[in-house]
DRENDRENSE-886393 format. One record per residue (C-alpha): x, y, z; residue in three letters; chain; residue number from 1. Coordinates in steps of 0.25 Angstrom, whole numbers. Layout:
BEGIN
<u X | v Y | w Z | aa Ala | ch A | i NUM> $
...
END
This chain:
BEGIN
<u 0 | v 0 | w 0 | aa Unk | ch A | i 1> $
<u 7 | v 13 | w -4 | aa Unk | ch A | i 2> $
<u 7 | v 24 | w 6 | aa Unk | ch A | i 3> $
<u 1 | v 37 | w 2 | aa Unk | ch A | i 4> $
<u 5 | v 50 | w 7 | aa Unk | ch A | i 5> $
<u -2 | v 64 | w 3 | aa Unk | ch A | i 6> $
<u 0 | v 78 | w 4 | aa Unk | ch A | i 7> $
<u -11 | v 87 | w 2 | aa Unk | ch A | i 8> $
<u -19 | v 100 | w 4 | aa Unk | ch A | i 9> $
<u -33 | v 98 | w 8 | aa Unk | ch A | i 10> $
<u -39 | v 110 | w 1 | aa Unk | ch A | i 11> $
<u -32 | v 114 | w -12 | aa Unk | ch A | i 12> $
<u -33 | v 129 | w -13 | aa Unk | ch A | i 13> $
<u -44 | v 129 | w -2 | aa Unk | ch A | i 14> $
<u -53 | v 120 | w -10 | aa Unk | ch A | i 15> $
<u -58 | v 106 | w -6 | aa Unk | ch A | i 16> $
<u -48 | v 100 | w -15 | aa Unk | ch A | i 17> $
<u -37 | v 91 | w -8 | aa Unk | ch A | i 18> $
<u -25 | v 91 | w -16 | aa Unk | ch A | i 19> $
<u -14 | v 80 | w -13 | aa Unk | ch A | i 20> $
<u -1 | v 87 | w -18 | aa Unk | ch A | i 21> $
<u 8 | v 76 | w -13 | aa Unk | ch A | i 22> $
<u 6 | v 61 | w -13 | aa Unk | ch A | i 23> $
<u 15 | v 50 | w -10 | aa Unk | ch A | i 24> $
<u 13 | v 36 | w -13 | aa Unk | ch A | i 25> $
<u 24 | v 26 | w -8 | aa Unk | ch A | i 26> $
<u 37 | v 33 | w -14 | aa Unk | ch A | i 27> $
<u 31 | v 41 | w -25 | aa Unk | ch A | i 28> $
<u 27 | v 56 | w -22 | aa Unk | ch A | i 29> $
<u 16 | v 63 | w -31 | aa Unk | ch A | i 30> $
<u 15 | v 78 | w -31 | aa Unk | ch A | i 31> $
<u 4 | v 81 | w -41 | aa Unk | ch A | i 32> $
<u -1 | v 95 | w -46 | aa Unk | ch A | i 33> $
<u 8 | v 104 | w -40 | aa Unk | ch A | i 34> $
<u 7 | v 119 | w -44 | aa Unk | ch A | i 35> $
<u 13 | v 131 | w -38 | aa Unk | ch A | i 36> $
<u 1 | v 135 | w -29 | aa Unk | ch A | i 37> $
<u -3 | v 133 | w -14 | aa Unk | ch A | i 38> $
<u -12 | v 122 | w -12 | aa Unk | ch A | i 39> $
<u -19 | v 128 | w -1 | aa Unk | ch A | i 40> $
<u -22 | v 142 | w -7 | aa Unk | ch A | i 41> $
<u -18 | v 142 | w -22 | aa Unk | ch A | i 42> $
<u -9 | v 153 | w -20 | aa Unk | ch A | i 43> $
<u 4 | v 154 | w -28 | aa Unk | ch A | i 44> $
<u 17 | v 157 | w -20 | aa Unk | ch A | i 45> $
<u 23 | v 170 | w -23 | aa Unk | ch A | i 46> $
<u 36 | v 164 | w -27 | aa Unk | ch A | i 47> $
<u 27 | v 158 | w -38 | aa Unk | ch A | i 48> $
<u 19 | v 170 | w -42 | aa Unk | ch A | i 49> $
<u 30 | v 180 | w -41 | aa Unk | ch A | i 50> $
<u 29 | v 194 | w -38 | aa Unk | ch A | i 51> $
<u 14 | v 199 | w -40 | aa Unk | ch A | i 52> $
<u 18 | v 211 | w -48 | aa Unk | ch A | i 53> $
<u 31 | v 205 | w -56 | aa Unk | ch A | i 54> $
<u 27 | v 190 | w -58 | aa Unk | ch A | i 55> $
<u 37 | v 189 | w -69 | aa Unk | ch A | i 56> $
<u 49 | v 192 | w -59 | aa Unk | ch A | i 57> $
<u 57 | v 180 | w -57 | aa Unk | ch A | i 58> $
<u 56 | v 166 | w -62 | aa Unk | ch A | i 59> $
<u 44 | v 162 | w -72 | aa Unk | ch A | i 60> $
<u 31 | v 159 | w -64 | aa Unk | ch A | i 61> $
<u 31 | v 144 | w -68 | aa Unk | ch A | i 62> $
<u 46 | v 143 | w -63 | aa Unk | ch A | i 63> $
<u 41 | v 148 | w -49 | aa Unk | ch A | i 64> $
<u 29 | v 138 | w -50 | aa Unk | ch A | i 65> $
<u 37 | v 126 | w -53 | aa Unk | ch A | i 66> $
<u 48 | v 130 | w -42 | aa Unk | ch A | i 67> $
<u 37 | v 131 | w -32 | aa Unk | ch A | i 68> $
<u 31 | v 118 | w -36 | aa Unk | ch A | i 69> $
<u 44 | v 110 | w -36 | aa Unk | ch A | i 70> $
<u 48 | v 117 | w -22 | aa Unk | ch A | i 71> $
<u 34 | v 112 | w -17 | aa Unk | ch A | i 72> $
<u 36 | v 97 | w -23 | aa Unk | ch A | i 73> $
<u 50 | v 96 | w -17 | aa Unk | ch A | i 74> $
<u 44 | v 100 | w -3 | aa Unk | ch A | i 75> $
<u 33 | v 90 | w -5 | aa Unk | ch A | i 76> $
<u 43 | v 78 | w -9 | aa Unk | ch A | i 77> $
<u 52 | v 82 | w 2 | aa Unk | ch A | i 78> $
<u 40 | v 79 | w 12 | aa Unk | ch A | i 79> $
<u 39 | v 65 | w 6 | aa Unk | ch A | i 80> $
<u 54 | v 63 | w 7 | aa Unk | ch A | i 81> $
<u 58 | v 65 | w -8 | aa Unk | ch A | i 82> $
<u 61 | v 75 | w -18 | aa Unk | ch A | i 83> $
<u 61 | v 81 | w -32 | aa Unk | ch A | i 84> $
<u 73 | v 72 | w -36 | aa Unk | ch A | i 85> $
<u 64 | v 60 | w -34 | aa Unk | ch A | i 86> $
<u 53 | v 64 | w -43 | aa Unk | ch A | i 87> $
<u 50 | v 55 | w -54 | aa Unk | ch A | i 88> $
<u 39 | v 62 | w -62 | aa Unk | ch A | i 89> $
<u 34 | v 76 | w -65 | aa Unk | ch A | i 90> $
<u 21 | v 80 | w -72 | aa Unk | ch A | i 91> $
<u 20 | v 96 | w -76 | aa Unk | ch A | i 92> $
<u 8 | v 103 | w -82 | aa Unk | ch A | i 93> $
<u 9 | v 117 | w -87 | aa Unk | ch A | i 94> $
<u -1 | v 126 | w -93 | aa Unk | ch A | i 95> $
<u 9 | v 134 | w -100 | aa Unk | ch A | i 96> $
<u 22 | v 129 | w -107 | aa Unk | ch A | i 97> $
<u 29 | v 141 | w -102 | aa Unk | ch A | i 98> $
<u 29 | v 135 | w -88 | aa Unk | ch A | i 99> $
<u 37 | v 122 | w -92 | aa Unk | ch A | i 100> $
<u 51 | v 130 | w -95 | aa Unk | ch A | i 101> $
<u 49 | v 137 | w -81 | aa Unk | ch A | i 102> $
<u 45 | v 123 | w -74 | aa Unk | ch A | i 103> $
<u 57 | v 116 | w -80 | aa Unk | ch A | i 104> $
<u 67 | v 126 | w -74 | aa Unk | ch A | i 105> $
<u 61 | v 124 | w -60 | aa Unk | ch A | i 106> $
<u 60 | v 109 | w -62 | aa Unk | ch A | i 107> $
<u 75 | v 109 | w -65 | aa Unk | ch A | i 108> $
<u 79 | v 117 | w -52 | aa Unk | ch A | i 109> $
<u 69 | v 109 | w -44 | aa Unk | ch A | i 110> $
<u 73 | v 94 | w -48 | aa Unk | ch A | i 111> $
<u 87 | v 97 | w -53 | aa Unk | ch A | i 112> $
<u 94 | v 86 | w -61 | aa Unk | ch A | i 113> $
<u 83 | v 76 | w -61 | aa Unk | ch A | i 114> $
<u 69 | v 80 | w -67 | aa Unk | ch A | i 115> $
<u 59 | v 68 | w -66 | aa Unk | ch A | i 116> $
<u 51 | v 63 | w -78 | aa Unk | ch A | i 117> $
<u 42 | v 75 | w -82 | aa Unk | ch A | i 118> $
<u 29 | v 78 | w -90 | aa Unk | ch A | i 119> $
<u 26 | v 92 | w -93 | aa Unk | ch A | i 120> $
<u 14 | v 96 | w -101 | aa Unk | ch A | i 121> $
<u 6 | v 109 | w -104 | aa Unk | ch A | i 122> $
<u -9 | v 109 | w -100 | aa Unk | ch A | i 123> $
<u -20 | v 120 | w -101 | aa Unk | ch A | i 124> $
<u -18 | v 123 | w -86 | aa Unk | ch A | i 125> $
<u -14 | v 117 | w -73 | aa Unk | ch A | i 126> $
<u -22 | v 117 | w -59 | aa Unk | ch A | i 127> $
<u -18 | v 130 | w -54 | aa Unk | ch A | i 128> $
<u -22 | v 142 | w -64 | aa Unk | ch A | i 129> $
<u -10 | v 150 | w -61 | aa Unk | ch A | i 130> $
<u 0 | v 138 | w -62 | aa Unk | ch A | i 131> $
<u 9 | v 135 | w -72 | aa Unk | ch A | i 132> $
<u 14 | v 122 | w -68 | aa Unk | ch A | i 133> $
<u 9 | v 108 | w -62 | aa Unk | ch A | i 134> $
<u 18 | v 98 | w -57 | aa Unk | ch A | i 135> $
<u 16 | v 85 | w -53 | aa Unk | ch A | i 136> $
<u 28 | v 75 | w -48 | aa Unk | ch A | i 137> $
<u 30 | v 61 | w -43 | aa Unk | ch A | i 138> $
<u 41 | v 58 | w -34 | aa Unk | ch A | i 139> $
<u 47 | v 46 | w -26 | aa Unk | ch A | i 140> $
<u 54 | v 44 | w -13 | aa Unk | ch A | i 141> $
<u 69 | v 47 | w -12 | aa Unk | ch A | i 142> $
<u 72 | v 33 | w -10 | aa Unk | ch A | i 143> $
<u 67 | v 29 | w -24 | aa Unk | ch A | i 144> $
<u 77 | v 29 | w -35 | aa Unk | ch A | i 145> $
<u 74 | v 37 | w -48 | aa Unk | ch A | i 146> $
<u 81 | v 32 | w -60 | aa Unk | ch A | i 147> $
<u 82 | v 42 | w -71 | aa Unk | ch A | i 148> $
<u 80 | v 37 | w -85 | aa Unk | ch A | i 149> $
<u 86 | v 44 | w -97 | aa Unk | ch A | i 150> $
<u 83 | v 36 | w -110 | aa Unk | ch A | i 151> $
<u 92 | v 40 | w -122 | aa Unk | ch A | i 152> $
<u 86 | v 51 | w -130 | aa Unk | ch A | i 153> $
<u 74 | v 53 | w -121 | aa Unk | ch A | i 154> $
<u 76 | v 67 | w -113 | aa Unk | ch A | i 155> $
<u 70 | v 79 | w -108 | aa Unk | ch A | i 156> $
<u 73 | v 93 | w -113 | aa Unk | ch A | i 157> $
<u 84 | v 100 | w -104 | aa Unk | ch A | i 158> $
<u 73 | v 110 | w -99 | aa Unk | ch A | i 159> $
<u 65 | v 99 | w -94 | aa Unk | ch A | i 160> $
<u 75 | v 89 | w -90 | aa Unk | ch A | i 161> $
<u 67 | v 78 | w -84 | aa Unk | ch A | i 162> $
<u 71 | v 64 | w -84 | aa Unk | ch A | i 163> $
<u 65 | v 56 | w -95 | aa Unk | ch A | i 164> $
<u 61 | v 45 | w -85 | aa Unk | ch A | i 165> $
<u 64 | v 40 | w -71 | aa Unk | ch A | i 166> $
<u 62 | v 25 | w -64 | aa Unk | ch A | i 167> $
<u 58 | v 25 | w -50 | aa Unk | ch A | i 168> $
<u 51 | v 14 | w -41 | aa Unk | ch A | i 169> $
<u 48 | v 5 | w -54 | aa Unk | ch A | i 170> $
<u 42 | v 16 | w -62 | aa Unk | ch A | i 171> $
<u 47 | v 24 | w -73 | aa Unk | ch A | i 172> $
<u 43 | v 38 | w -75 | aa Unk | ch A | i 173> $
<u 44 | v 43 | w -89 | aa Unk | ch A | i 174> $
<u 43 | v 58 | w -92 | aa Unk | ch A | i 175> $
<u 33 | v 64 | w -102 | aa Unk | ch A | i 176> $
<u 38 | v 61 | w -116 | aa Unk | ch A | i 177> $
<u 36 | v 68 | w -129 | aa Unk | ch A | i 178> $
<u 39 | v 65 | w -144 | aa Unk | ch A | i 179> $
<u 51 | v 75 | w -144 | aa Unk | ch A | i 180> $
<u 65 | v 76 | w -142 | aa Unk | ch A | i 181> $
<u 66 | v 85 | w -130 | aa Unk | ch A | i 182> $
<u 70 | v 100 | w -133 | aa Unk | ch A | i 183> $
<u 70 | v 96 | w -149 | aa Unk | ch A | i 184> $
<u 55 | v 94 | w -152 | aa Unk | ch A | i 185> $
<u 47 | v 83 | w -157 | aa Unk | ch A | i 186> $
<u 54 | v 70 | w -161 | aa Unk | ch A | i 187> $
<u 55 | v 70 | w -177 | aa Unk | ch A | i 188> $
<u 49 | v 56 | w -177 | aa Unk | ch A | i 189> $
<u 35 | v 62 | w -172 | aa Unk | ch A | i 190> $
<u 36 | v 75 | w -180 | aa Unk | ch A | i 191> $
<u 26 | v 76 | w -192 | aa Unk | ch A | i 192> $
<u 33 | v 80 | w -205 | aa Unk | ch A | i 193> $
<u 30 | v 94 | w -209 | aa Unk | ch A | i 194> $
<u 18 | v 93 | w -219 | aa Unk | ch A | i 195> $
<u 14 | v 79 | w -216 | aa Unk | ch A | i 196> $
<u 0 | v 78 | w -214 | aa Unk | ch A | i 197> $
<u 0 | v 62 | w -212 | aa Unk | ch A | i 198> $
<u 12 | v 57 | w -205 | aa Unk | ch A | i 199> $
<u 6 | v 50 | w -194 | aa Unk | ch A | i 200> $
<u -1 | v 56 | w -181 | aa Unk | ch A | i 201> $
<u 8 | v 65 | w -171 | aa Unk | ch A | i 202> $
<u 2 | v 59 | w -159 | aa Unk | ch A | i 203> $
<u 5 | v 45 | w -164 | aa Unk | ch A | i 204> $
<u 19 | v 48 | w -167 | aa Unk | ch A | i 205> $
<u 22 | v 55 | w -154 | aa Unk | ch A | i 206> $
<u 15 | v 44 | w -146 | aa Unk | ch A | i 207> $
<u 23 | v 34 | w -153 | aa Unk | ch A | i 208> $
<u 36 | v 42 | w -151 | aa Unk | ch A | i 209> $
<u 34 | v 44 | w -136 | aa Unk | ch A | i 210> $
<u 31 | v 28 | w -133 | aa Unk | ch A | i 211> $
<u 43 | v 23 | w -142 | aa Unk | ch A | i 212> $
<u 53 | v 34 | w -141 | aa Unk | ch A | i 213> $
<u 51 | v 40 | w -127 | aa Unk | ch A | i 214> $
<u 43 | v 30 | w -117 | aa Unk | ch A | i 215> $
<u 48 | v 17 | w -122 | aa Unk | ch A | i 216> $
<u 63 | v 21 | w -121 | aa Unk | ch A | i 217> $
<u 62 | v 28 | w -108 | aa Unk | ch A | i 218> $
<u 55 | v 16 | w -102 | aa Unk | ch A | i 219> $
<u 65 | v 7 | w -107 | aa Unk | ch A | i 220> $
<u 77 | v 16 | w -102 | aa Unk | ch A | i 221> $
<u 70 | v 15 | w -88 | aa Unk | ch A | i 222> $
<u 69 | v 0 | w -88 | aa Unk | ch A | i 223> $
<u 54 | v 0 | w -92 | aa Unk | ch A | i 224> $
<u 46 | v -1 | w -104 | aa Unk | ch A | i 225> $
<u 33 | v 3 | w -111 | aa Unk | ch A | i 226> $
<u 27 | v -10 | w -105 | aa Unk | ch A | i 227> $
<u 29 | v -5 | w -91 | aa Unk | ch A | i 228> $
<u 22 | v 9 | w -94 | aa Unk | ch A | i 229> $
<u 12 | v 11 | w -83 | aa Unk | ch A | i 230> $
<u 7 | v 26 | w -85 | aa Unk | ch A | i 231> $
<u 7 | v 36 | w -96 | aa Unk | ch A | i 232> $
<u 2 | v 50 | w -97 | aa Unk | ch A | i 233> $
<u 0 | v 55 | w -111 | aa Unk | ch A | i 234> $
<u -1 | v 70 | w -114 | aa Unk | ch A | i 235> $
<u -7 | v 74 | w -127 | aa Unk | ch A | i 236> $
<u -8 | v 87 | w -134 | aa Unk | ch A | i 237> $
<u -20 | v 83 | w -141 | aa Unk | ch A | i 238> $
<u -29 | v 73 | w -134 | aa Unk | ch A | i 239> $
<u -35 | v 69 | w -148 | aa Unk | ch A | i 240> $
<u -22 | v 63 | w -150 | aa Unk | ch A | i 241> $
<u -25 | v 53 | w -139 | aa Unk | ch A | i 242> $
<u -31 | v 42 | w -148 | aa Unk | ch A | i 243> $
<u -18 | v 41 | w -156 | aa Unk | ch A | i 244> $
<u -9 | v 43 | w -145 | aa Unk | ch A | i 245> $
<u -15 | v 32 | w -137 | aa Unk | ch A | i 246> $
<u -16 | v 23 | w -149 | aa Unk | ch A | i 247> $
<u -1 | v 23 | w -151 | aa Unk | ch A | i 248> $
<u 1 | v 23 | w -135 | aa Unk | ch A | i 249> $
<u -8 | v 10 | w -135 | aa Unk | ch A | i 250> $
<u -1 | v 3 | w -146 | aa Unk | ch A | i 251> $
<u 13 | v 4 | w -139 | aa Unk | ch A | i 252> $
<u 6 | v 1 | w -125 | aa Unk | ch A | i 253> $
<u -3 | v -11 | w -130 | aa Unk | ch A | i 254> $
<u -2 | v -21 | w -119 | aa Unk | ch A | i 255> $
<u 5 | v -11 | w -110 | aa Unk | ch A | i 256> $
<u -5 | v -5 | w -99 | aa Unk | ch A | i 257> $
<u -1 | v 9 | w -96 | aa Unk | ch A | i 258> $
<u -10 | v 20 | w -89 | aa Unk | ch A | i 259> $
<u -12 | v 32 | w -99 | aa Unk | ch A | i 260> $
<u -17 | v 46 | w -97 | aa Unk | ch A | i 261> $
<u -19 | v 55 | w -109 | aa Unk | ch A | i 262> $
<u -19 | v 70 | w -107 | aa Unk | ch A | i 263> $
<u -22 | v 82 | w -115 | aa Unk | ch A | i 264> $
<u -11 | v 92 | w -115 | aa Unk | ch A | i 265> $
<u -8 | v 106 | w -120 | aa Unk | ch A | i 266> $
<u 6 | v 106 | w -124 | aa Unk | ch A | i 267> $
<u 20 | v 99 | w -122 | aa Unk | ch A | i 268> $
<u 35 | v 102 | w -122 | aa Unk | ch A | i 269> $
<u 37 | v 100 | w -136 | aa Unk | ch A | i 270> $
<u 30 | v 106 | w -148 | aa Unk | ch A | i 271> $
<u 23 | v 95 | w -156 | aa Unk | ch A | i 272> $
<u 23 | v 86 | w -145 | aa Unk | ch A | i 273> $
<u 9 | v 81 | w -143 | aa Unk | ch A | i 274> $
<u 11 | v 70 | w -133 | aa Unk | ch A | i 275> $
<u 18 | v 67 | w -120 | aa Unk | ch A | i 276> $
<u 18 | v 55 | w -112 | aa Unk | ch A | i 277> $
<u 24 | v 51 | w -98 | aa Unk | ch A | i 278> $
<u 25 | v 37 | w -93 | aa Unk | ch A | i 279> $
<u 27 | v 29 | w -81 | aa Unk | ch A | i 280> $
<u 31 | v 14 | w -82 | aa Unk | ch A | i 281> $
<u 36 | v 3 | w -73 | aa Unk | ch A | i 282> $
<u 51 | v -2 | w -74 | aa Unk | ch A | i 283> $
<u 53 | v -17 | w -80 | aa Unk | ch A | i 284> $
<u 57 | v -21 | w -67 | aa Unk | ch A | i 285> $
<u 47 | v -14 | w -59 | aa Unk | ch A | i 286> $
<u 41 | v -21 | w -47 | aa Unk | ch A | i 287> $
<u 27 | v -14 | w -49 | aa Unk | ch A | i 288> $
<u 18 | v -20 | w -58 | aa Unk | ch A | i 289> $
<u 9 | v -14 | w -68 | aa Unk | ch A | i 290> $
<u -6 | v -18 | w -68 | aa Unk | ch A | i 291> $
<u -17 | v -14 | w -76 | aa Unk | ch A | i 292> $
<u -29 | v -10 | w -67 | aa Unk | ch A | i 293> $
<u -44 | v -11 | w -73 | aa Unk | ch A | i 294> $
<u -57 | v -6 | w -68 | aa Unk | ch A | i 295> $
<u -71 | v -3 | w -73 | aa Unk | ch A | i 296> $
<u -68 | v 10 | w -79 | aa Unk | ch A | i 297> $
<u -72 | v 15 | w -92 | aa Unk | ch A | i 298> $
<u -62 | v 12 | w -104 | aa Unk | ch A | i 299> $
<u -61 | v 26 | w -109 | aa Unk | ch A | i 300> $
<u -58 | v 32 | w -95 | aa Unk | ch A | i 301> $
<u -44 | v 30 | w -98 | aa Unk | ch A | i 302> $
<u -34 | v 28 | w -110 | aa Unk | ch A | i 303> $
<u -26 | v 17 | w -103 | aa Unk | ch A | i 304> $
<u -25 | v 7 | w -90 | aa Unk | ch A | i 305> $
<u -24 | v 9 | w -76 | aa Unk | ch A | i 306> $
<u -11 | v 4 | w -71 | aa Unk | ch A | i 307> $
<u -7 | v -1 | w -57 | aa Unk | ch A | i 308> $
<u 8 | v -1 | w -55 | aa Unk | ch A | i 309> $
<u 13 | v -4 | w -41 | aa Unk | ch A | i 310> $
<u 7 | v 6 | w -32 | aa Unk | ch A | i 311> $
<u 2 | v 15 | w -42 | aa Unk | ch A | i 312> $
<u -11 | v 15 | w -49 | aa Unk | ch A | i 313> $
<u -11 | v 22 | w -63 | aa Unk | ch A | i 314> $
<u -23 | v 25 | w -71 | aa Unk | ch A | i 315> $
<u -23 | v 30 | w -85 | aa Unk | ch A | i 316> $
<u -29 | v 44 | w -86 | aa Unk | ch A | i 317> $
<u -44 | v 43 | w -82 | aa Unk | ch A | i 318> $
<u -55 | v 50 | w -89 | aa Unk | ch A | i 319> $
<u -70 | v 51 | w -86 | aa Unk | ch A | i 320> $
<u -75 | v 42 | w -97 | aa Unk | ch A | i 321> $
<u -87 | v 33 | w -95 | aa Unk | ch A | i 322> $
<u -89 | v 20 | w -101 | aa Unk | ch A | i 323> $
<u -96 | v 26 | w -113 | aa Unk | ch A | i 324> $
<u -84 | v 34 | w -116 | aa Unk | ch A | i 325> $
<u -90 | v 47 | w -111 | aa Unk | ch A | i 326> $
<u -84 | v 58 | w -102 | aa Unk | ch A | i 327> $
<u -90 | v 57 | w -88 | aa Unk | ch A | i 328> $
<u -98 | v 69 | w -83 | aa Unk | ch A | i 329> $
<u -99 | v 76 | w -96 | aa Unk | ch A | i 330> $
<u -114 | v 79 | w -93 | aa Unk | ch A | i 331> $
<u -124 | v 83 | w -102 | aa Unk | ch A | i 332> $
<u -121 | v 91 | w -114 | aa Unk | ch A | i 333> $
<u -125 | v 105 | w -112 | aa Unk | ch A | i 334> $
<u -124 | v 103 | w -97 | aa Unk | ch A | i 335> $
<u -110 | v 104 | w -95 | aa Unk | ch A | i 336> $
<u -112 | v 110 | w -81 | aa Unk | ch A | i 337> $
<u -117 | v 96 | w -76 | aa Unk | ch A | i 338> $
<u -104 | v 89 | w -80 | aa Unk | ch A | i 339> $
<u -95 | v 91 | w -68 | aa Unk | ch A | i 340> $
<u -84 | v 86 | w -77 | aa Unk | ch A | i 341> $
<u -73 | v 87 | w -67 | aa Unk | ch A | i 342> $
<u -80 | v 80 | w -56 | aa Unk | ch A | i 343> $
<u -88 | v 70 | w -64 | aa Unk | ch A | i 344> $
<u -75 | v 65 | w -73 | aa Unk | ch A | i 345> $
<u -66 | v 65 | w -61 | aa Unk | ch A | i 346> $
<u -77 | v 56 | w -53 | aa Unk | ch A | i 347> $
<u -77 | v 47 | w -65 | aa Unk | ch A | i 348> $
<u -61 | v 47 | w -65 | aa Unk | ch A | i 349> $
<u -61 | v 43 | w -50 | aa Unk | ch A | i 350> $
<u -71 | v 32 | w -53 | aa Unk | ch A | i 351> $
<u -62 | v 26 | w -63 | aa Unk | ch A | i 352> $
<u -49 | v 29 | w -54 | aa Unk | ch A | i 353> $
<u -56 | v 22 | w -42 | aa Unk | ch A | i 354> $
<u -60 | v 10 | w -51 | aa Unk | ch A | i 355> $
<u -45 | v 7 | w -54 | aa Unk | ch A | i 356> $
<u -41 | v 10 | w -41 | aa Unk | ch A | i 357> $
<u -51 | v -1 | w -36 | aa Unk | ch A | i 358> $
<u -46 | v -11 | w -46 | aa Unk | ch A | i 359> $
<u -31 | v -8 | w -43 | aa Unk | ch A | i 360> $
<u -33 | v -9 | w -28 | aa Unk | ch A | i 361> $
<u -30 | v 7 | w -27 | aa Unk | ch A | i 362> $
<u -37 | v 19 | w -22 | aa Unk | ch A | i 363> $
<u -39 | v 33 | w -25 | aa Unk | ch A | i 364> $
<u -35 | v 37 | w -11 | aa Unk | ch A | i 365> $
<u -22 | v 34 | w -16 | aa Unk | ch A | i 366> $
<u -21 | v 43 | w -28 | aa Unk | ch A | i 367> $
<u -8 | v 49 | w -30 | aa Unk | ch A | i 368> $
<u -9 | v 59 | w -42 | aa Unk | ch A | i 369> $
<u -21 | v 63 | w -51 | aa Unk | ch A | i 370> $
<u -19 | v 71 | w -63 | aa Unk | ch A | i 371> $
<u -31 | v 77 | w -69 | aa Unk | ch A | i 372> $
<u -30 | v 82 | w -83 | aa Unk | ch A | i 373> $
<u -43 | v 92 | w -85 | aa Unk | ch A | i 374> $
<u -49 | v 98 | w -97 | aa Unk | ch A | i 375> $
<u -52 | v 110 | w -87 | aa Unk | ch A | i 376> $
<u -45 | v 112 | w -74 | aa Unk | ch A | i 377> $
<u -58 | v 116 | w -68 | aa Unk | ch A | i 378> $
<u -62 | v 101 | w -69 | aa Unk | ch A | i 379> $
<u -53 | v 99 | w -56 | aa Unk | ch A | i 380> $
<u -64 | v 105 | w -48 | aa Unk | ch A | i 381> $
<u -73 | v 93 | w -52 | aa Unk | ch A | i 382> $
<u -62 | v 83 | w -50 | aa Unk | ch A | i 383> $
<u -59 | v 88 | w -36 | aa Unk | ch A | i 384> $
<u -74 | v 86 | w -34 | aa Unk | ch A | i 385> $
<u -74 | v 72 | w -39 | aa Unk | ch A | i 386> $
<u -62 | v 69 | w -30 | aa Unk | ch A | i 387> $
<u -67 | v 75 | w -18 | aa Unk | ch A | i 388> $
<u -81 | v 68 | w -19 | aa Unk | ch A | i 389> $
<u -73 | v 54 | w -21 | aa Unk | ch A | i 390> $
<u -61 | v 57 | w -12 | aa Unk | ch A | i 391> $
<u -65 | v 67 | w -2 | aa Unk | ch A | i 392> $
<u -52 | v 75 | w 3 | aa Unk | ch A | i 393> $
<u -43 | v 65 | w -3 | aa Unk | ch A | i 394> $
<u -31 | v 73 | w -8 | aa Unk | ch A | i 395> $
<u -31 | v 74 | w -23 | aa Unk | ch A | i 396> $
<u -17 | v 73 | w -29 | aa Unk | ch A | i 397> $
<u -20 | v 80 | w -42 | aa Unk | ch A | i 398> $
<u -15 | v 88 | w -53 | aa Unk | ch A | i 399> $
<u -25 | v 95 | w -63 | aa Unk | ch A | i 400> $
<u -22 | v 101 | w -77 | aa Unk | ch A | i 401> $
<u -30 | v 106 | w -88 | aa Unk | ch A | i 402> $
<u -28 | v 100 | w -100 | aa Unk | ch A | i 403> $
<u -31 | v 105 | w -114 | aa Unk | ch A | i 404> $
<u -44 | v 101 | w -121 | aa Unk | ch A | i 405> $
<u -49 | v 92 | w -126 | aa Unk | ch A | i 406> $
<u -49 | v 80 | w -116 | aa Unk | ch A | i 407> $
<u -49 | v 66 | w -121 | aa Unk | ch A | i 408> $
<u -65 | v 66 | w -121 | aa Unk | ch A | i 409> $
<u -74 | v 77 | w -123 | aa Unk | ch A | i 410> $
<u -79 | v 82 | w -109 | aa Unk | ch A | i 411> $
<u -67 | v 76 | w -102 | aa Unk | ch A | i 412> $
<u -62 | v 84 | w -91 | aa Unk | ch A | i 413> $
<u -52 | v 76 | w -84 | aa Unk | ch A | i 414> $
<u -41 | v 65 | w -86 | aa Unk | ch A | i 415> $
<u -36 | v 60 | w -72 | aa Unk | ch A | i 416> $
<u -22 | v 53 | w -71 | aa Unk | ch A | i 417> $
<u -21 | v 46 | w -58 | aa Unk | ch A | i 418> $
<u -11 | v 40 | w -49 | aa Unk | ch A | i 419> $
<u -15 | v 31 | w -38 | aa Unk | ch A | i 420> $
<u -8 | v 22 | w -28 | aa Unk | ch A | i 421> $
<u -12 | v 8 | w -24 | aa Unk | ch A | i 422> $
END
């Protein structure tokens, strides 16, 4: 039985929302949805806002935000007896690409010579309307070895500097990968020739490239393989590309169960890049075992299976789709005021998650991290209502970002990517 420790604020910004800003499960620490504001009041520290009459004096605001977030993360990790040097994964969301450069400078100063595998994408907005950076981190106890993997030819741009993959506690964490040569642009093998109208489909080319030229060799360098994959996040510039992307993915992953979350995304680090994938896998000699968990939930509610791996339950991204393939809670056309989309869709998602937990012998009382990708950030009020109706004051370890629209199905308001402990 994995021991869970939670650090939380009972009333986020004075609201009934109970926010878990840190969760420790066994040797792993999850810091989710961190932005540069005070959790009790919503106030932004003067060190971040700068002088009221001269806000452009000093460092860029996004740099000040990032410094604030990393100081707070370092302090929290210290309370658990670990530090930034023992991080194994970073996820970053930005509403403006300009924030990325400032964030990278702060990240280099905070992490020094080791930046863990990272995924950075631009979204429509993040939780705090005035925030420009949302950061989530997974770290491990100091007693655990982190083996850094640098596969030949697979690097990150010097401005970013993250390690392509790390191995820790039987798990391989692979950074978000794109079909590019870092710092140079798209790999020529995926570029459509100028003037060519019919020369393949860009998303198929980039998906295939990522699997064969980035993910597969990275896993092999880490002592793993595609067959050991357990969880992937796929970010797409155009959600209409999902059928072709997943067709390529499923061809390579035929017979390989792997949880998959597909997320609409505004933009990426490379012009012309239309997809980014991060991945978690087991090592070939892992003592943990991968199991597929099945439950009576609608087939179209996810794009992939739910995977149990040791002490983690990793569902594919959950969507509020019913047995008929319809979005739950869309209401009656013309009466949108009765739809309550955030609450009804989140309630359906929690139904599906609980069914998977029951089948796996797990419980939503041990949720470690909840990533909500919403068509409108205002949907979180309904998500929070559904959470409190189901789980009361149980602290909610969430990050919420607003994606571009459309979502995978008309009327869909939220995609939930959950990590749960057994």
